[in-house]
Structures are given as C-alpha cells and as structure tokens.
TORKOLLO-758936 format. One line per field, with one value per residue (C-alpha): residue number from 0; residue in one letter; x, y negated, z. Coordinates in pm, whole numbers. Layout:
seq NUM, ...
type A, ...
X X, ...
Y Y, ...
Z Z, ...
REM end
This chain:
seq 0, 1, 2, 3, 4, 5, 6, 7, 8, 9, 10, 11, 12, 13, 14, 15, 16, 17, 18, 19, 20, 21, 22, 23, 24, 25, 26, 27, 28, 29, 30, 31, 32, 33, 34, 35, 36, 37, 38, 39, 40, 41, 42, 43, 44, 45, 46, 47, 48, 49, 50, 51, 52, 53, 54, 55, 56, 57, 58, 59, 60, 61, 62, 63, 64, 65, 66, 67, 68, 69, 70, 71, 72, 73, 74, 75, 76, 77, 78, 79, 80, 81, 82, 83, 84, 85, 86, 87, 88, 89, 90, 91, 92, 93, 94, 95, 96, 97, 98, 99, 100, 101, 102, 103, 104, 105, 106, 107, 108, 109, 110, 111, 112, 113, 114, 115, 116, 117, 118, 119, 120, 121, 122, 123, 124, 125, 126, 127, 128, 129, 130, 131, 132, 133, 134, 135, 136, 137, 138, 139, 140, 141, 142, 143, 144, 145, 146, 147, 148, 149, 150, 151
type X, X, X, X, X, X, X, X, X, X, X, X, X, X, X, X, X, X, X, X, X, X, X, X, X, X, X, X, X, X, X, X, X, X, X, X, X, X, X, X, X, X, X, X, X, X, X, X, X, X, X, X, X, X, X, X, X, X, X, X, X, X, X, X, X, X, X, X, X, X, X, X, X, X, X, X, X, X, X, X, X, X, X, X, X, X, X, X, X, X, X, X, X, X, X, X, X, X, X, X, X, X, X, X, X, X, X, X, X, X, X, X, X, X, X, X, X, X, X, X, X, X, X, X, X, X, X, X, X, X, X, X, X, X, X, X, X, X, X, X, X, X, X, X, X, X, X, X, X, X, X, X
X -614, -984, -1218, -1389, -1063, -995, -1349, -1314, -985, -1118, -1412, -1172, -945, -1237, -1309, -959, -591, -482, -138, -44, -43, -401, -524, -349, -507, -856, -833, -714, -1013, -1242, -1084, -887, -589, -233, -193, -504, -393, -43, -168, -433, -189, 69, -193, -290, 76, 115, -188, -64, -393, -210, 113, 259, 454, 138, -51, 223, 222, -156, -163, 113, -74, -405, -277, -69, -384, -557, -289, -47, 330, 588, 665, 302, 244, 562, 448, 96, 228, 473, 256, -93, -36, 277, 488, 864, 1061, 1281, 985, 845, 1174, 1196, 845, 900, 1203, 991, 681, 652, 507, 622, 599, 654, 346, 144, 259, 172, -172, -236, -106, -334, -636, -585, -462, -623, -563, -202, -80, -314, -203, 168, 269, 484, 194, 34, 367, 413, 62, 136, 464, 292, 11, 241, 478, 190, 63, 397, 564, 938, 1030, 1214, 882, 709, 958, 1009, 634, 606, 925, 872, 560, 596, 422, 229, 93, -254
Y -2913, -2864, -2825, -2547, -2347, -2409, -2308, -1988, -1895, -1982, -1747, -1470, -1525, -1544, -1175, -1027, -1098, -1123, -1132, -1432, -1205, -1091, -1448, -1556, -1268, -1334, -1704, -1627, -1395, -1681, -1911, -2151, -2323, -2235, -2582, -2540, -2194, -2306, -2611, -2413, -2138, -2394, -2568, -2234, -2164, -2503, -2438, -2082, -1942, -1711, -1540, -1242, -1127, -1119, -947, -683, -608, -580, -356, -137, -75, -23, 231, 421, 459, 609, 876, 743, 751, 483, 574, 558, 226, 78, 167, 32, -297, -339, -229, -332, -621, -788, -759, -734, -436, -674, -820, -473, -347, -650, -594, -219, -280, -500, -283, -13, 285, 637, 802, 1151, 1108, 981, 1279, 1523, 1367, 1403, 1758, 1854, 1694, 1838, 2183, 2257, 2633, 2602, 2871, 3136, 3087, 3016, 3191, 3055, 2943, 2747, 2594, 2478, 2332, 2141, 2005, 1889, 1723, 1541, 1421, 1301, 1098, 920, 1090, 1145, 1510, 1424, 1309, 1645, 1919, 2031, 2089, 2284, 2490, 2622, 2643, 2411, 2530, 2203, 2199, 2327
Z -947, -992, -699, -893, -902, -535, -442, -642, -473, -127, -185, -283, 15, 256, 192, 200, 133, -230, -385, -596, -901, -832, -788, -1107, -1303, -1162, -1242, -1596, -1643, -1538, -1798, -1579, -1742, -1640, -1488, -1273, -1168, -1070, -881, -695, -597, -486, -271, -115, -40, 128, 348, 410, 286, 50, 147, -40, 266, 479, 196, 162, 535, 543, 236, 376, 701, 522, 270, 526, 740, 436, 405, 146, 171, 116, -248, -355, -175, -325, -677, -622, -488, -773, -1065, -953, -713, -856, -540, -594, -469, -266, -77, -20, 124, 356, 488, 514, 737, 966, 1010, 1270, 1086, 1167, 826, 971, 1190, 894, 687, 966, 1003, 628, 634, 924, 759, 411, 518, 856, 836, 727, 969, 828, 467, 481, 158, -127, -343, -61, 33, -327, -329, -8, -146, -464, -270, -29, -300, -517, -222, -201, 92, 98, 148, 471, 619, 588, 495, 856, 892, 567, 579, 930, 1134, 1436, 1754, 1794, 1439, 1520
REM end
C-alpha cells in the first residue's frame, strides 16, 4: 500500500462518505494500480474509515431530505454508487423514514395550490412527477386521489 494512495483516500473521506465503488473508481482515474487500490481500501475498512453500510444510511437520509423516494434512491445507489440491492434493503429496514410524510412534503412544495386545480390533467402531472422522483404510489395516492382537509 502506498502512502500516496492512502493520503488521497483520506482526503476524499475527510470531506464526505464515499462508497467503496466510488473510491475504487476515483483511484483508477488517478492511475493507481489494482493492488494499491485493494490494499488501501482494505486498510480503510480495517480502520472503519470507509463503510458501505454507513454510506448507504447517510445517502438515504440525505436524498430523502431532498425530496426523493425510495425507488429513485435505490437506483442511484445501485447504478452510481455500487451499493447492492441486498445492502440497501437491510439499511432501509433499519432507518426511520416515513415515506408518506416525505411524499406529502414534496407534494406541498411542488404543487402548493393543489386544491384550486384538482382536475384530471393536473392529477396526471402530479402522478408523473411523484413517480419520477421515486415515490411508490402507496406513499402519495391518498393525497392525490382525494383532497385531505389538512393538505393546505
């Protein structure tokens, strides 16, 4: 393991959490050998500086606070961050996020005058928006299909 590789990874991890996949890709871009990369990542695991479970939990909270649903976050973690579906499902079962509340918050922010324009076209627009942001229809369908008295 080179001290240059370890220094590089420590600088990355000092700013924010990274998945193992992200660190591996960044080190490959910088021209480190596979041996150096593996040794550095293993050392970081031993010191608990890098942990995919901790990264997944942090990412899940962060993205949910930005208004994204579970499906969108799952896809981002799998395709962009290299996190397995199994690990994601384990972490998802452990975190305490009320996805209906997140969906309602997004709905109120994006469509503040929902009550005034509750026609079919608007309803379709809302469904498309919510689904494209990764929400499951169960999380928001009650709010869209009937106007709840506490929506405003």
